C-alpha positions in Angstrom: -45.7 22.3 115.1 -48.8 23.6 116.9 -49.4 20.2 118.2 -46.5 20.7 120.7 -48.7 23.1 122.4 -51.3 20.4 123.0 -48.6 18.1 124.2 -47.2 20.6 126.6 -50.7 21.5 127.8 -51.5 17.9 128.5 -48.5 17.4 130.5 -49.0 20.6 132.4 -52.6 20.0 133.1 -51.6 16.4 134.3 -49.0 17.6 136.6 -51.0 20.4 138.0 -54.0 18.1 138.7 -51.9 15.3 140.2 -49.7 17.7 142.2 -52.7 19.8 143.4 -50.8 22.8 142.3 -53.0 25.7 143.5 -51.8 29.2 143.1 -54.9 30.6 144.8 -54.2 28.4 147.8 -50.6 29.5 147.9 -51.5 33.1 148.1 -54.4 32.5 150.5 -52.2 30.6 152.9 -50.1 33.6 153.5 -53.1 35.5 154.9 -55.0 32.6 156.7 -52.2 30.6 158.3 -49.0 32.5 157.3 -47.6 29.2 155.7 -45.3 29.8 152.8 -44.8 26.2 151.6 -46.9 26.4 148.5 -45.6 30.0 147.8 -42.0 28.5 147.9 -43.2 26.0 145.4 -44.5 28.7 143.1 -41.2 30.6 143.6 -39.2 27.4 142.6 -41.1 27.3 139.3 -40.1 31.0 138.7 -36.4 30.3 139.6 -36.1 27.3 137.5 -37.7 28.9 134.5 -35.4 31.9 135.0 -32.4 29.8 134.7 -33.7 28.1 131.5 -35.0 31.1 129.8 -31.8 33.2 130.2 -29.9 30.2 129.0 -32.0 30.0 125.9 -31.6 33.7 125.3 -27.8 33.6 125.8 -27.7 30.7 123.2 -29.8 32.6 120.7 -32.6 30.2 120.6 -35.1 32.9 121.9 -34.5 36.6 122.0 -35.9 38.3 125.1 -37.3 41.8 124.7 -39.6 44.3 126.7 -41.4 47.5 126.2 -42.7 50.3 128.5 -44.3 49.2 131.9 -48.0 49.8 132.1 -47.8 50.5 135.9 -51.5 51.9 136.3 -53.2 49.0 134.6 -50.8 46.4 136.1 -51.6 47.6 139.7 -55.4 47.7 139.3 -55.7 44.7 137.0 -53.5 42.4 139.3 -55.4 43.5 142.4 -58.8 42.8 140.6 -57.4 39.4 139.4 -56.2 38.5 142.8 -59.6 39.4 144.6 -61.4 37.4 141.6 -59.5 34.2 142.0 -60.7 33.7 145.7 -64.3 34.2 144.4 -63.7 31.8 141.6 -62.0 29.3 143.8 -59.0 29.1 141.5 -56.8 31.1 139.2 -56.6 30.7 135.5 -54.9 27.3 135.4 -56.4 26.1 138.6 -59.8 26.8 136.9 -58.9 24.8 134.0 -57.5 21.9 135.8 -60.6 21.8 138.3 -62.9 22.0 135.3 -61.2 18.7 134.0 -62.0 17.2 137.4 -65.7 17.6 136.8 -66.2 20.8 139.1 -69.2 22.6 137.5 -68.3 25.8 139.4 -65.1 25.9 137.6 -66.7 25.3 134.3 -68.8 28.4 134.9 -65.7 30.3 136.1 -63.7 29.3 133.0 -66.4 30.2 130.6 -66.8 33.8 132.0 -63.1 34.2 132.5 -62.5 33.5 128.7 -65.7 35.5 127.7 -64.6 38.6 129.6 -61.0 38.2 128.5 -62.3 38.6 124.9 -64.5 41.4 125.9 -61.7 43.3 127.5 -59.1 42.6 124.7 -61.1 43.0 121.6 -64.7 43.7 122.7 -66.6 46.5 124.4 -64.1 47.0 127.2 -61.1 47.1 124.8 -61.0 50.9 124.6 -60.8 51.4 128.3 -58.4 48.6 128.7 -56.1 50.0 125.9 -56.2 53.4 127.4 -55.5 52.1 130.8 -52.5 50.4 129.5 -51.3 53.2 127.7 -50.3 54.9 131.0 -46.5 53.8 131.1 -43.1 54.5 132.3 -40.0 53.6 130.1 -38.5 51.4 132.7 -39.4 47.7 132.0 -37.0 45.3 133.7 -35.7 45.0 137.2 -32.1 44.4 136.0 -32.6 47.5 133.7 -33.6 49.7 136.5 -30.7 48.5 138.8 -28.2 48.5 135.9 -26.9 45.0 136.6 -26.7 41.7 134.7 -29.9 39.7 134.8 -27.7 36.8 135.8 -27.0 38.4 139.1 -30.8 38.5 139.9 -31.0 34.8 138.5 -28.4 33.8 141.1 -29.9 35.9 143.9 -33.4 34.3 143.2 -32.0 30.8 143.0 -30.2 31.1 146.2 -33.0 32.6 148.1 -35.5 30.0 146.8 -33.1 27.1 147.7 -33.0 28.6 151.2 -36.6 28.6 151.4 -37.2 25.2 150.1 -34.4 23.8 152.4 -36.2 25.5 155.4 -39.5 23.7 154.5 -37.8 20.4 153.9 -36.2 20.4 157.1 -39.5 21.1 159.0 -41.2 18.3 157.0 -44.9 18.5 155.8 -47.3 20.6 158.0 -49.3 17.4 158.7 -49.2 13.7 157.6 -51.9 12.9 155.3 -53.8 9.7 155.5 -53.4 7.4 152.3 -55.3 4.4 151.2 -53.5 1.0 150.5 -51.8 1.0 147.1 -53.9 -0.6 144.3 -51.4 -0.1 141.6 -47.6 -0.9 141.2 -44.6 0.7 139.7 -45.1 3.6 137.3 -48.9 3.3 137.5 -48.7 3.9 141.3 -46.3 6.8 141.0 -48.4 8.6 138.3 -52.0 8.0 139.6 -51.9 6.9 143.4 -48.8 8.2 145.2 -49.2 11.8 146.7 -46.9 14.3 144.8 -44.9 16.7 146.8 -45.2 20.3 146.3 -41.4 20.9 145.4 -41.1 18.0 143.0 -44.3 19.2 141.3 -42.9 22.7 141.0 -39.7 21.3 139.4 -41.6 19.5 136.7 -43.7 22.6 136.1 -40.5 24.8 135.8 -39.2 22.3 133.2 -42.4 22.4 131.2 -42.3 26.2 131.4 -38.9 26.4 129.8 -39.8 23.9 127.1 -42.7 26.1 126.2 -40.5 29.0 125.1 -38.5 27.3 122.1 -41.6 25.3 121.2 -44.0 28.3 121.1 -41.3 30.5 119.2 -40.9 27.8 116.5 -44.6 28.5 115.5 -44.2 32.2 115.4 -45.6 32.9 118.9 -42.8 34.8 120.8 -43.9 33.9 124.3 -43.8 31.2 126.9 -46.7 29.9 128.8 -49.9 32.0 128.9 -53.5 31.5 129.6 -55.6 34.9 129.1 -54.7 35.6 125.5 -55.5 32.0 124.3 -58.7 31.9 126.4 -59.7 35.0 124.7 -58.7 33.6 121.3 -61.1 30.6 121.6 -64.1 32.9 122.3 -62.9 35.1 119.2 -62.8 32.0 117.1 -66.2 30.8 118.4 -67.9 34.0 117.6 -66.1 35.1 114.5 -64.7 31.9 113.1 -61.3 33.4 112.5 -58.9 30.5 112.3 -55.9 32.8 112.4 -56.4 33.4 116.1 -55.7 29.6 116.7 -52.1 29.5 117.8 -49.8 27.5 119.9 -51.4 29.0 123.2 -54.8 27.9 122.2 -53.6 24.4 121.9 -51.8 24.8 125.1 -55.0 25.6 127.2 -56.9 22.9 125.5 -54.2 20.6 126.4 -54.4 21.7 130.0 -58.0 20.8 130.2 -57.5 17.4 128.5 -54.4 16.6 130.7 -56.4 17.4 133.9 -59.4 15.2 132.7 -56.9 12.4 131.9 -55.3 12.7 135.2 -58.4 12.8 137.2 -60.3 10.0 135.4 -57.3 7.7 135.8 -56.7 8.4 139.4 -60.4 8.1 140.2 -60.8 11.8 141.2 -63.2 12.8 138.3 -66.7 13.4 139.5 -69.2 15.9 138.4 -70.0 18.2 141.1 -72.9 20.7 141.0 -72.2 23.9 143.2 -74.8 25.5 145.5 -76.5 28.9 144.4 -73.9 31.1 146.2 -70.9 29.2 144.8 -72.5 29.5 141.4 -72.9 33.3 141.6 -69.2 33.7 143.1 -67.8 31.4 140.3 -69.5 33.5 137.5 -68.7 36.8 139.2 -65.1 35.7 139.8 -64.6 34.3 136.3 -65.6 37.6 134.8 -63.5 39.7 137.2 -60.6 37.4 136.5 -60.9 38.1 132.6 -61.1 41.8 133.2 -58.2 41.9 135.7 -55.9 39.6 133.7 -56.5 41.8 130.5 -55.7 45.0 132.4 -52.7 43.5 134.1 -51.3 41.9 130.9 -51.5 38.5 132.3 -52.7 36.1 134.9 -50.8 34.1 137.7 -49.0 32.2 134.9 -48.4 34.9 132.3 -47.4 37.6 134.9 -46.6 36.1 138.1 -44.9 32.8 136.7 -43.4 33.9 133.4 -42.8 37.6 133.4 -41.3 37.3 136.8 -39.0 34.7 135.3 -37.4 37.2 132.9 -37.6 40.0 135.6 -40.0 42.2 133.9 -41.4 44.9 136.2 -44.8 44.1 135.2 -44.5 40.6 136.4 -43.1 41.4 139.9 -45.6 44.2 140.4 -48.4 42.1 139.2 -47.3 39.2 141.5 -47.3 41.5 144.5 -50.6 43.1 144.0 -52.3 39.7 143.0 -51.2 38.6 146.5 -52.8 41.9 148.1 -56.0 41.4 146.1 -56.2 37.8 147.4 -55.7 39.3 150.9 -58.4 41.6 150.5 -60.8 38.9 149.3 -59.7 36.6 152.0 -60.4 39.0 154.7 -63.9 39.8 153.3 -65.0 36.3 152.5 -63.1 34.1 154.8 -61.3 35.5 157.8 -63.3 38.8 158.3 -64.7 40.2 161.4 -68.2 38.6 160.7 -66.5 35.3 160.6 -64.7 36.0 163.8 -67.9 37.1 165.5 -69.7 34.1 164.3 -66.9 31.8 165.8 -67.0 33.7 169.1 -70.7 33.4 169.3 -70.6 29.6 168.6 -68.1 29.2 171.4 -70.2 31.3 173.7 -73.3 29.2 173.0 -71.5 25.9 173.5 -71.8 24.2 176.9 -68.9 24.5 179.3 -66.7 21.5 179.8 -67.6 19.3 182.8 -64.7 20.5 184.8 -65.9 24.2 184.5 -69.4 23.2 185.2 -68.5 21.5 188.4 
């Protein structure tokens, strides 16, 4: 049954690579351009998954549960993780699928992400992480705090996301993209050449996220999609050789890497690209901080912001919010900060005046 994790991972890596599903970009767009199109796509995944997960719970296929909310580590870890994904050039899944495309910077970020996930979960930093996550409150779910049925929240989320999607669909794409003449036909053209839409990609990812729940539970792993824990397990297996840590989630993340490579290779997008020195340093530092932040927060943009939000865990929604704040801080520092503005202003001042002004 573990092989189902590999199959779901291959499908997820394929879809994310072809759809260019970048959570970091979705969060960054909020701060740079104010555009919410990709954030809406991310919310579609949450809404679709939420409907499916609570249906599975109602049917008795899975049994949702929750524990105390580690508020302090969630806030701090999510902020660190959000900051780190800007440095690394991608979140957990983004790093996996870009590594499959041949980006060496993503290889480095992925290696240090997995390494520091293991260090934070079972290594030298584990006591500090455990202590931080020990600061909790009893409240654990949004519907529990409000004293309402989770189905009410599912309905509100679905309606709100549908309204956002309708708004963007009526506006159309931000800008038309140039495309090359088709070289393939039929299903091959659809899979490997045709540009995939943000919302259609999100719908497919949402379905895969739902499938992950019963398939993972069937192997004894009572969770849905997750990246940080399995990445840590891979390091622990390589170091200690303990085969017991190899579970459905490990097969999932290996599948994401394979699926992305298959997609990139078949669509002609695979190319080994060596980063410059600055990008190399940022990839390594970003990857390390991603591992620490995700371990503190109890999950990454997938485990927290996509999965725990779908079940209306307070940890998921708080992490979601502070990841966006962390991305905003890093964006301000590295992309849109005052120094960048001064450089742009200096460049404009140094440029020759237009002919109409000179005359």
